Every structure is written in C-alpha cells, then in structure tokens.
N, C-alpha and C positions, 0 to 999 in steps of 0.2 A: 471379706467374703467367707470367712471361716464358719460363722454361724449359719449362713445360707447353705454351705456345703454339708454341714452336719444334718440339717433338716432334709436337704435333698437326698442324702444317702438313706435316711430312714424311710422316706417316701418311695424310693426306688425298691427297697427290700419289700415293703408292704405291697407295692403294685405287682411285684412278681407273684406273691401269694394270691392276690386278688384275681390276676389274670389266669392263674392255674385253676382256681375255683370256677371262674366264669367259663373257661374252655371246657372243663369237665362237666359242668351243668348243661352246656349246649349239647355235648355228646349224649348225655343222659336223656335230655328232652327230645332230641332227634330220634333216638332209638325208640322212644315211646310213641311218637306221632308221625314222623317223616313229613311234617308240614312246615313250610316257610313261616306261616302265620304264628305257629307256636314259638319259634325262635324270635320272630319280630316282636311279639308281645313281651318277651323278656326285656327288650330295650324300651318298649312303649310304656310299660308300667313303671319303669325306673325314671323315665323322663317326666311323666305327668306331675307327680308331687314336686319334683325338682323345679318345674316351670312355675308352679304355684308359690313356691317359697323363694324363688330367685330374687324378686324385687325387694322383699323384706330382708333377705340375706345381705343385700348390699348395704342397707341401713345398719344391720347388726354388725357387719364387718367393720364399718366405719366408726362404730361406737364401742364395741366390745373387744377385749384383749384377744388378739389373733392366736396367741399360743393356746388359750383355753378352748377356742373354737376348733382348732385343729385336733386337740386331744379328744374333744367330745365327738367329732366326726369319726375318728378312727375307733373309738370305743363302741359307738353304736354299730358300726360295721362288724366289729368283732362279736358283739352280742348276737347279731343276725346270723353270723356263721355258726355260732354255738347252737342256735335254734334249729338250723337246717341239719346240722350234725346229729342232734338228738332225734329228730324226726326220721332221718335216713336210717339210723341204727335200729330204730323200732319199726321199720317197714311202714311208716306212716306218711312219708314224704310224697306230696302230690304237686302237680304243676302250679296250682294256685298258691301254694306255700312259697314257691320261688318268686311268683309275681308280687306277693305281699311283702316279703322281706326285701325284694328289689326296690319296691316303692319307698319303704322306710329308709333304705340306704341312699336312694336318690335324693331325698330331702336333705339329709344331714351331710352327704358327701358334697353337695353343692356349696354349703356353707364352708366346709373344710377346704375345698378346692379354691374358693374365692379368697379365703383368709390366707392361704398359701401364696396365691398369685399376687395379691396386693402387698404382701410382706416384702416382695423383691425391692420395691422402691425405697424401703427403709433399711434394708440390709446390704444392698449392692450399690456401688457408685454408678452414677448415670452412664459413664462411658462403657460400663460392662453390662448394660441392660440386654443387648442382643445375645451376648454370651450366656447370661443367666437364663434367659428364656429358651435358648437352645438347649441348655442343660435340662430344662423341663421336658423338652422333646425326648431327651435321652431316657428319662424315667419311663415314658410310654414305650419307646421302641426298644430300650434295653430289656424291659419286661417281656416284650413280644419275642425277642430272640430266644429267651430261656423258657418262659412259661408254657407256651403251647406245645413245643416239642417235648418238654419234660412231662407235661400233663398227658399228652397223647400216649406216652409210654407207660407212665405210672397208673393211668386210669385202669389199665388191664392187669395191673400188679397189686396195687394197694386200694384200688377202687375210689369212689367219690369220698368216702369217709376219711381215707388217708390223706387225700389232697386237702380236705377241710382242716385237718390238724395242722398241716404245713402252713395254711393260710393264717390260722390263729397265732402261730409262732411269729410270723412276719408282722402281724398287727402289733404284737407285744413289743417288738423291736422298734417299730415306728413311733409308738407312744413314748417309749423310753428316750429316744433321741430328742423329741420335742421337749420333754421334761428338763433336759440338761441345758437348754439354751434360753436366752432372753430375746424376745422380739419386741422392739419399741412400738408403742401405740401412737399412731399419728393423731395430731390435735386438729380440731376444726378451726381453721384460721379465718373463716368467713363468718363474722358475727351475725350477719343478717340471716343466716341459715338457722340460727338457734331459735328464732321466734316463729318459724313457719310450722304449719300443721303437719300431722302424720301423713295425710294423703299427698301433700306437696312434697314431703320427703321421699315418698315412694315413687312419684313420677319425676323426681328431680333428674334422673339419668336421661329420660326421654327428652325433657326440656333442654338439658345441657347439649344433647346431640343435635336437636332441631336447630339450636342457635349456632351450631358449628357444622355446616352442611358437608364439609370435607370429611370430618370424622364420621358423620352419618353415612357417607358414601363408602367409607372403609368397611363399616359394620354391615351395611346392606349388601355389599358385594361379597363379603365373607359369608354372610348368611345364605345367600343364593348359592354360593359354591357348596356349602355344607348340606344344603337341601338336596342338591343333585348327587353329591358324594354319598349321602346316607341312604339313598335309594340303592346304589350299588353295594354299599357296605352291608346292608341288610341281606343281600343275596349271596355275599361272599362265601360264608361257611356252608349253607345248604347247597349251593351250586357245586362246590368242590366235593362235598360228601356224596351228592347225587351222581356226579360224573366218575367217582372212584369207588363206588360200591361201599360207602361209609368207611373209607380208609382214614382213620384218625391220624395215622403217621404222616400221610401225604399232606393233610390239612395243617398239621403241626409244622411240617417242614416249610410249607409256603408261608405260614405266619412267621416263622423264624427268619425267613428271607426278608420279610417286611421289616422285622426288627433290626436285622443287620443293615438294611438300607437306611433306616432311620437313624441308627447310631452313627453310621458312616457320614451321613449328612450333618449330624450334630457335631462330629469331630471336625469336619471340614469347616463348618460355620464357626466353631469355637476358635480355630486357628486363624481363619480368614477375618472374622469379625463381622461379616455380612456386607452387603452392598452399601455404598455411601448413601444412595437413595433407596431407603428401605421399601418404598412402594414397588420398586423393580423386583425385589425378592418376593414380595407378596404376590404379585401378578404372574411372574415367571414360574413360581412354584405351582400355581394353579395350572398353567399351560403344560408344564412338564408332567404333572400328575395325570392330567387328562390324556396325554399321548400314551404314557406307560400303561394306564388302565385299559385303554382301548385295545392295545396289543394283548394284554392279559385276557380280556374277554373273548377275543377271537381264538385264542389258543385252546387246545384240548389235551395238553400233556404237560408233564412236569418240566421238561426241558425248556419250555418257553415260560411257563408259569413262574418259575423261580427267578430268572433274571428280570422279567417284567415287573414282578412284585418288588424286587430289590430297587429297581429304578423308580418305581412309583413312590415308594417310601423315602427315597433319597431327597425328594422335593419338599416333604412336609415340614421338616425342621426350619427350613428357610421361610416357607410360607407362614407358619405359625409364629415364629419368633419375630419376623419382620412386622407382621400385623400387631402383635402385642407390644413390640418396642415403639411403634408409632403412638399407640395409646398411652404407654407409660411416659413418653416424653412430652405429650401434648396435654395430658390431664393431670391436674394437681393431686398430690398424694391424699389430701384430706377428703376428696370426693371420688377417688378411684373405685372404692367398693361399690358405690351406687352406679357408676358409669359401667364398670365391668359387669355388674349384675344385670344391667339393662341389655348389654351385648349378649350375655349368656341366656337371658330369657328369650330374646328374639331367636337366637340360634337353636335353642331347645324346642321352641314351638315349631319351627320349620322342620327340625329333625324328627319330631314326633309325627308330623304330617307325612314326612318322607317315608318313615318306617311303615306306617299304616298303608300308604299307597303302594309301596314295593311289595308288601305281603299280598295284598288283594290282587295286584296285577300278575304277580308270579304264579300264585295258586289257581287263579280263576280265569286268566286271560292267556298269558304267554306260555306257560307250561302245557296246558291242553292244546294250544294252537301249534306247538312244535312237536307233538307226539306224532307217530306215523299216521299219515292221512289228515293231519291237522290243517287248519286254514292258512297258516303261514309257512308251511313246509315247502310249497313250490317256490317261494321267494328266497328263503333263508337256509334251507337244509344243506345247501352246498357249502355254506360258511360255518354253520354251527352244528350240523348233524341233526339227528332227531332223537327222541326219547327223553329220559329223565335228565334234567339239567340244561337241555338245549334252549328252552324258553327263557330260563334265568340268564343264560349267557347272552342272549339277544338283548334283553332288558338291561343287562350290565353294560354292554357296549353303548347303548343309547345314552345311559347316564354318564358314561365316561366321555363321550363326545360333548355332552353338556358342560362338563368341567372345562374342557378346552375352550368352548365358546365363552364361558364366563370370564376366564383369564384374558382372552383376547379383547373382549368388549370393554374391559376395565380401562384399557389404554385410550379408549375413545371418549372418556368422560374427564374433562379438564379438572374438575374439583377433586376427583379421586387421584388423578395422575400427578397433580401438583400439591397434594395435601401437606407435604413437609415444608413448602415455601409459603403457603397461604396462612397457616397457623403458626404462632410463636410457640416455643417450648414452654412447659408448665412453670419454669422458674422465672418467666417474665411476669409483669404485673397483670392482674386480672383486667380484662377490658370491661367497659360498662355493661356490655351485653351479657357478660358472664356472671354478673351479680344477680343473686336471687332477690326478687322484689319482696 
C-alpha cells in the first residue's frame, strides 16, 4: 500500500489548499450578494460540465494511464487558480469568472477523481478495500478540519490572493507525488467488449447495473440520499452566515468540527475494518447522519452546532467506504471506470437538481415565509425563530429528516439488504449475463 499512501498524501495536501480557496471564494461571493442562489450556482456550474463528461470519463479511465489523467486534472485546476489570482489582483474578478473556472475544473476533476478511485483496486489488496476507501474520506474530512478555520482567519489577513497562492503550492506538491510513483493500468479482459461501438461503450455502465439489480439498488439508494443531503448542504454556509451576522470564524469552526468528526470516523473505521456486512455500514451511516443533521438544523447556537456537526460527519466515512467497498468487490477492475462513472453521473445529476431546488426554495419560499409576519411563522417560529436564516433552517431540517427516511427504507428492500449474498465477488467467473453481446 506504499504507492497508494504516497498518492493519498499528495491529494490530502492539494485538497487542503482547494478547500481554503473554495471557502474564501464563498465568503467573497456572499459579501457581494447575500444570496443563497449565488453560492448555489458555484456548485451548479461545477456540476454541469462534470455531468456531461462523466460517462466519457469512465471510458477514458479504463483505457488511458491513470497517472497521466491525475496529473492533467491537478494541472488544469492549478491553471484555473492562476487565472483567478490574476483577475483578482487587477480588480477584474467577477462572479461569472468563478462560475467559468469552476465549470472547467468540474470537467477535469471528475476524470482525475475517477482515475484516483479506480486505482485503489490495482494498488491495494482486496482485504484492505474498506480501509483504503476510508482513507479517502480522511482526505475530505482532514481538509475540512484545517482549511475552513485557517481560511476564515487568513481571509482577513492575507486576503483571497494570499489563499490562492497557498492553493498553488499545494497543487505543485500533489503533482510531484504522482510523478514519483507507478500506477499499473488494468487490461480489458473481456474480448467481446473490444468490438462494440462507442455508444455501447458509453452506456455500458448503465447496462451493467440494469443486469445486476442489487448493485443498481445500492447506487439508486445512494443517489436518493445525496439528493436530499445536497439540499441541506447548499443551505449550510449561508444559513450559518445569516444567523451569525457573516461571522466567518463561526462558520470555519463548525466546518472544522465536521472535519474532526470525519477523521475520527475514518480512524475508527481503519482500526475496526468496517462491518462484516458492508450494507449495514452503508444504511446505518445514512440513519446516523439524518439524526445528527436534524438536531443541527433545530439549533441556533454554537454549543449545539459543534457537537451535532461532529456527530453527523462521524457517519460519512462508514457510509461512503461501505458503499464503495461493495462496488469494488462486485465489479471487475477492467470495467470499474465505466461503472463508477455511471454512478457518478447519476449522483451529479441529482445533486445539480438538488442545488437548484434548494436555492429557489430558500430565497423565494422559505426565507420570505419565515420573516416577521411571514406565512410560516405562526407554525414554526417557536422552533426556528424569525428573520434571516430561519427559513433556511426549516428547509434544512426537512432535508435532514429525508436522510433518515432513506436509510430506514433501505432495509425494507431485499435486493439492497442482501446485495453481498446475491452477487459474487468480482474475482469469480463472469456470468453469461455479464458478457456484453
């Protein structure tokens, strides 16, 4: 696992820089507009090109050297940061520039992330899949511990430009670590696939999942979870900023608590190795996240926000790694790129829809309805108060209860509940139905 660890460390450093930049840009954009829609569109314009390229990226990752793809992804992101840095220094930076560079990054980062994810099966022994995927969660949550709190302080000291410089340094380190290692390229062992057309290659992942209803159930349930989750996630930063009079330090502290919870969950999972039945980790993680986020949404102060956010993030390493480990063990390495790309495209489509819906509902329905004298204040003002942020809090709680319902309902579907016994591991022989005609 030495090679995997080297790559993992470089990605961790790069993510810290990227999260600092993303956090600082959100502060800059909120100061300009005070609109949820503005922040939501940051995510929306990143997702759209990513969705368009995802299915092709699966084919690319299965055919092109993963090391090269990872280097290209980080290089494009670094160039985008240079462009933002130049425009900001010359007082020419506008919101649409952020949207445009975000769209470019979204396309290439999807390929980079997919190349990194699918490299696990060729770098890590099968018995360590859960640990390796939990380490990927540590990249995300380790960055959140450090980046938001640091950016929240440095934003008022060195400004957006200084944070962009830090981001460029971290990109350089990430690219350097990938240069030093060798990532084996998987070979396509299914000869029948070599003679099928381009369109058939693109839709291969969908066909693969349709033929395996249990795997499709895993991805459909996960996508429904992330749809509801991303409604709440879109509201997270503006809700806190609105309720704390734009206090970046409070927002950074809560984000750091999320990171600490995620890293703690990762450490526990790495030592424990995960549930013997991975589907339990997948569904129980959803349930735990739903309960914690519901408590968070009802709260109006840091004393509850911090522990609730910690407990929420504690569940995600188990949820993510369990779902990924199921796919890694059930899908052959030579087609993982296309299958993972299909999963990613589905989840990104529902995420883009969720972001758009959350912004519209927050700015045009829930926030006005929870202002003093608003239509929903007689029902909910006792729980959420009134004024800026109250409507977002109400919508956040609704989405959090949705997470709880998705996790609980998963146990009611036998093909999902028994996915690990219904399907053989990928090292078994292909069944006739798995062969592409």
